[in-house]
C-alpha positions in Angstrom: -11.8 0.8 12.7 -9.1 3.0 11.2 -7.6 1.8 7.9 -4.2 3.2 7.0 -2.9 2.9 3.4 -0.9 4.8 0.8 -4.2 5.5 -0.9 -7.6 3.9 -1.4 -6.0 0.9 -3.1 -7.6 -2.1 -4.7 -6.2 -4.5 -2.0 -8.1 -2.5 0.7 -11.3 -2.9 -1.2 -10.9 -6.6 -2.0 -9.7 -7.8 1.4 -11.6 -5.5 3.8 -14.1 -3.0 2.5 -16.1 -5.3 0.3 -16.3 -8.3 2.6 -17.2 -6.0 5.5 -19.5 -3.8 3.5 -22.8 -5.0 5.1 -21.3 -4.6 8.6 -20.2 -1.0 7.7 -23.6 -0.2 6.2 -25.5 -1.5 9.2 -23.3 0.6 11.6 -21.7 -2.5 13.3 -18.4 -1.2 12.0 -17.5 2.5 11.8 -14.8 2.9 9.2 -12.2 5.7 9.0 -9.2 6.2 6.7 -5.8 7.7 7.0 -3.9 7.8 3.7 -0.5 9.0 2.5 -2.3 10.9 -0.2 -4.4 12.8 2.4 -1.4 13.5 4.6 0.6 15.0 1.7 -2.4 17.0 0.5 -2.9 18.4 3.9 0.7 19.5 4.2 1.5 20.5 0.6 1.5 24.3 1.3 3.3 24.1 4.6 7.0 24.9 5.0 7.3 22.2 7.7 5.5 19.4 6.0 6.3 16.7 8.6 4.9 18.8 11.4 1.8 19.5 9.4 1.3 15.8 8.6 1.7 15.1 12.3 -1.0 17.7 13.0 -3.4 15.9 10.6 -2.6 12.5 12.1 -3.4 13.8 15.6 -6.6 15.4 14.3 -7.8 12.2 12.7 -6.9 10.2 15.8 -8.7 12.5 18.1 -11.8 12.8 15.9 -12.1 9.1 15.1 -10.8 7.5 18.4 -10.0 4.1 16.8 -10.5 0.7 18.6 -8.4 -1.0 15.9 -5.9 0.1 13.3 -5.4 -1.9 10.1 -2.4 -1.0 8.0 -2.9 -2.1 4.4 0.6 -2.2 2.8 1.3 1.3 4.3 4.8 2.5 3.7 4.3 6.2 3.9 5.3 8.9 6.4 4.6 8.8 10.2 4.6 5.0 10.4 6.5 5.2 13.7 4.1 7.8 15.0 1.1 5.6 14.2 2.5 2.5 15.9 3.6 4.6 18.9 0.0 5.9 19.3 -1.3 2.3 19.1 1.2 1.2 21.7 0.6 4.1 24.1 -3.2 3.7 23.9 -3.3 -0.1 23.8 -5.0 -0.1 20.4 -4.4 -3.3 18.4 -2.4 -2.9 15.2 -2.7 -5.2 12.2 -0.4 -5.1 9.2 -1.7 -6.6 6.0 0.7 -7.6 3.2 -0.2 -9.1 -0.2 3.3 -8.7 -1.8 6.9 -9.0 -0.7 7.3 -5.2 -0.3 10.9 -5.6 1.0 12.0 -7.1 -2.3 10.2 -5.4 -5.2 12.0 -6.4 -8.4 13.2 -4.1 -11.2 10.9 -5.9 -13.6 8.0 -3.8 -12.2 9.6 -0.8 -13.9 12.0 1.9 -12.8 9.4 4.1 -11.1 7.8 1.3 -9.0 11.2 -0.1 -8.2 12.5 3.2 -6.9 9.2 3.9 -5.1 9.0 0.6 -3.2 12.7 0.2 -2.5 13.3 3.7 -1.1 14.9 3.2 2.3 12.2 5.2 4.1 9.5 2.9 2.6 11.3 -0.4 3.3 12.1 1.0 6.8 8.4 1.8 7.3 7.4 -1.8 6.3 10.1 -3.3 8.6 9.0 -1.2 11.5 5.3 -2.2 11.0 6.3 -5.8 10.8 8.1 -5.6 14.1 5.4 -3.6 15.9 2.2 -5.4 14.6 0.1 -7.4 17.0 -0.7 -9.6 13.9 0.8 -9.7 10.4 -2.0 -10.7 8.1 -0.6 -12.4 4.9 -2.4 -13.1 1.7 -0.8 -16.5 0.9 1.1 -19.3 2.5 4.2 -18.6 0.3 4.2 -15.0 1.5 3.8 -16.0 5.1 7.0 -18.1 4.8 8.8 -15.2 3.3 7.6 -12.8 6.0 8.7 -15.3 8.7 12.2 -15.2 7.3 12.3 -11.3 7.3 11.1 -10.6 10.8 11.3 -11.8 14.4 7.5 -11.3 14.8 6.1 -14.8 14.7 2.4 -13.7 15.0 1.6 -14.2 11.3 -1.9 -15.2 10.1 -2.3 -16.6 6.6 -5.4 -15.8 4.6 -7.1 -18.8 3.1 -9.0 -16.5 0.7 -7.7 -13.3 -0.7 -10.6 -12.5 -3.1 -14.2 -13.8 -2.9 -16.6 -14.4 -5.8 -19.2 -11.8 -6.6 -22.6 -12.1 -8.2 -22.0 -14.5 -11.1 -22.4 -13.8 -14.8 -22.8 -16.6 -17.3 -20.6 -17.4 -20.2 -23.5 -17.9 -22.6 -23.8 -14.3 -23.9 -20.1 -13.6 -24.2 -18.7 -12.6 -27.6 -16.5 -15.6 -28.6 -14.3 -13.3 -30.7 -12.9 -11.3 -27.8 -10.3 -12.1 -25.2 -8.6 -9.8 -22.7 -6.2 -9.1 -19.9 -6.8 -7.1 -16.8 -3.7 -5.7 -15.1 -2.3 -2.8 -13.2 1.1 -2.0 -14.7 2.4 -5.6 -14.9 3.7 -5.5 -18.4 6.4 -8.0 -17.6 3.6 -10.6 -17.0 1.8 -9.8 -20.2 5.1 -10.2 -22.0 4.9 -13.9 -21.2 1.9 -14.3 -23.5 2.6 -11.6 -26.0 4.1 -13.7 -28.8 1.1 -16.0 -28.6 -1.3 -13.1 -28.7 0.4 -11.6 -31.7 0.4 -15.0 -33.5 -3.3 -15.5 -32.8 -4.3 -12.0 -33.9 -2.3 -12.4 -37.1 -3.9 -15.7 -38.0 -7.5 -14.8 -37.0 -8.7 -11.4 -38.3 -12.1 -12.1 -36.6 -10.5 -12.1 -33.1 -10.1 -9.0 -30.9 -8.0 -8.3 -27.8 -8.7 -5.9 -24.9 -6.6 -4.5 -22.1 -8.3 -3.3 -18.9 -6.5 -1.3 -16.3 -3.2 0.6 -16.2 -1.3 -1.9 -18.3 0.4 -0.1 -21.1 -0.4 -1.3 -24.6 2.7 -3.0 -26.2 3.8 -1.3 -29.4 3.7 -4.6 -31.2 -0.1 -4.6 -30.9 -0.5 -1.3 -32.8 -0.4 -3.2 -36.1 -3.9 -4.6 -35.3 -5.5 -1.2 -35.1 -9.0 -1.2 -33.6 -8.9 -4.9 -33.0 -6.8 -4.1 -29.8 -8.7 -1.9 -27.4 -7.6 -0.3 -24.1 -10.1 0.2 -21.3 -9.2 2.7 -18.5 -8.9 1.5 -14.9 -11.7 1.8 -12.4 -10.5 3.6 -9.3 -13.7 4.5 -7.5 -14.6 1.2 -5.7 -14.2 -2.5 -6.0 -17.9 -2.9 -6.5 -17.8 -0.6 -9.5 -14.7 -2.4 -10.8 -16.6 -5.8 -10.6 -19.6 -4.3 -12.3 -17.5 -3.3 -15.3 -15.9 -6.7 -15.3 -19.3 -8.2 -15.5 -20.2 -6.0 -18.5 -17.1 -6.9 -20.5 -17.8 -8.9 -23.6 -14.9 -11.2 -23.1 -15.1 -14.9 -23.8 -11.6 -15.6 -22.4 -9.4 -13.8 -19.8 -5.7 -14.5 -19.5 -3.5 -14.6 -16.4 0.1 -14.9 -17.6 2.7 -14.8 -14.8 6.4 -14.2 -15.3 8.9 -16.6 -13.6 9.9 -14.2 -10.8 10.3 -14.9 -7.1 8.0 -11.9 -6.5 5.2 -13.7 -8.3 5.4 -16.7 -6.0 3.6 -14.7 -3.4 0.6 -13.7 -5.5 -3.0 -14.9 -4.9 -5.4 -16.3 -7.5 -7.4 -13.1 -7.7 -7.7 -12.8 -11.5 -9.1 -16.3 -11.7 -11.8 -15.5 -9.1 -12.7 -12.2 -10.8 -12.7 -13.5 -14.4 -14.7 -16.6 -13.5 -17.2 -14.7 -11.4 -17.8 -12.5 -14.5 -18.4 -15.5 -16.7 -15.1 -15.3 -18.4 -13.1 -18.5 -19.1 -9.5 -18.4 -17.9 -6.2 -19.3 -19.6 -3.4 -19.1 -17.1 0.3 -19.7 -16.8 1.0 -23.1 -15.3 2.2 -21.5 -12.1 1.7 -22.5 -8.4 -0.5 -19.4 -7.9 -3.1 -20.6 -10.3 -2.4 -24.3 -10.7 -4.6 -25.6 -7.9 -7.5 -23.3 -8.8 -7.6 -24.3 -12.4 -7.1 -28.0 -12.0 -8.7 -30.2 -13.2 -11.4 -28.4 -15.3 -11.7 -24.8 -14.2 -9.6 -23.3 -16.9 -6.6 -24.0 -19.2 -2.9 -24.0 -18.1 -0.1 -23.0 -20.4 3.4 -24.3 -19.7 5.3 -22.9 -22.7 5.1 -19.3 -23.9 4.6 -20.4 -27.5 1.4 -22.2 -26.6 -0.6 -19.2 -25.4 -2.2 -18.5 -28.8 -3.4 -22.1 -29.3 -4.8 -22.3 -25.7 -6.8 -19.0 -26.1 -8.0 -20.1 -29.6 -9.2 -23.4 -28.2 -11.5 -21.8 -25.7 -12.6 -19.1 -28.2 -13.7 -21.7 -30.7 -15.2 -24.3 -28.4 -18.3 -22.7 -26.8 -19.3 -25.9 -24.9 -15.8 -26.2 -23.4 -15.9 -22.5 -22.5 -19.3 -22.8 -20.7 -18.1 -25.9 -18.9 -14.9 -24.2 -17.7 -16.9 -21.2 -16.4 -19.6 -23.4 -14.7 -16.9 -25.6 -12.9 -15.0 -22.5 -11.8 -18.0 -20.7 -10.5 -19.1 -23.8 -8.6 -15.7 -24.0 -7.0 -15.8 -20.3 -6.1 -19.3 -20.7 -4.5 -18.0 -23.6 -2.4 -14.5 -22.4 -1.5 -14.2 -18.6 -2.2 -17.4 -17.1 -1.2 -18.2 -13.8 0.6 -19.3 -15.5 3.9 -16.0 -17.3 4.1 -14.0 -14.2 3.5 -16.0 -12.2 6.0 -15.6 -14.9 8.6 -11.9 -14.9 7.9 -11.6 -11.2 8.6 -13.7 -11.3 11.7 -11.6 -14.2 13.1 -8.5 -12.0 12.4 -10.0 -9.2 14.5 -10.8 -11.7 17.3 -7.1 -12.5 17.5 -6.4 -9.0 18.6 -9.4 -8.8 21.0 -12.0 -7.2 18.7 -15.2 -9.3 19.1 -18.1 -7.9 17.1 -21.6 -8.7 18.0 -22.7 -10.0 14.6 -26.3 -11.2 13.9 -27.7 -12.6 10.7 -29.5 -9.4 10.1 -26.2 -7.5 9.9 -24.6 -10.1 7.6 -26.4 -9.5 4.3 -23.3 -10.4 2.3 -23.1 -13.7 4.1 
């Protein structure tokens, strides 16, 4: 199974590598990787970089001899060559999308906007959408959007994007700490920022932490050491979740800006926070609404109410524990590892890849 991606990105770990980890470990699946990072590194000293990257692609293809190719958001060079090889050798090609990569908004910042909207990248995505045997989409909203952008009608919608991990309890969390985990989505954090500033100004016993690549807003500098920034974890999804479990957060926030781009998101942060024993306060947004209702977290409709909602959970230990307990129970029933693994295996079956799975090879299940 050859995974193609711009890099070893979190989506690859969440949606494939972690749910398939026991099958990879047992040897049922042999995993290989072709990334844009590796292609460019291989060709960096060459005058004819494209020819050198083509050489690396052919080398990987010959050495690995894939039975299945899964493109995870890939928008890099040689997209046409990859799909051509799949077509010529009758190798199934799956394209996985968890964002509307044809319409990335300016709110993500000038660098990401320019990166994703470069004609070569949008062209690569469009080509893959047309050529894929199956387009695997992370949400129903995204599937509808993809359907409007391509003539390829073979679209499979994921029922689960992120599955719960080993659960931590809320009982030993520091009730004075709340946090936000994000990867560059400052426009989302802005939704809750006034409420955060108000809460930190009123309550000198409360601290706030940022975890990931999210830049620290300048307005938070006034609170000194009460606002902490934790660097991102880039090694593996398992290590990321281990750090999540070790965070001393009582409350985690999931603000979402009112952008069309955000309509296609999954409820990932709610699953990850709740699994780590962290009670959730979220924007009252369709992405999170069904997950949090009726008693799996608090929803905020107005930007000015963020501080009060966070404070309510910080101050009410019993409510906090109840919210985490209810959320974890829902995750155990509806967002568990066996369900996610089954979903991925059913996806593979759609393109003719039927794995001989026994219970001894399904430790995660």
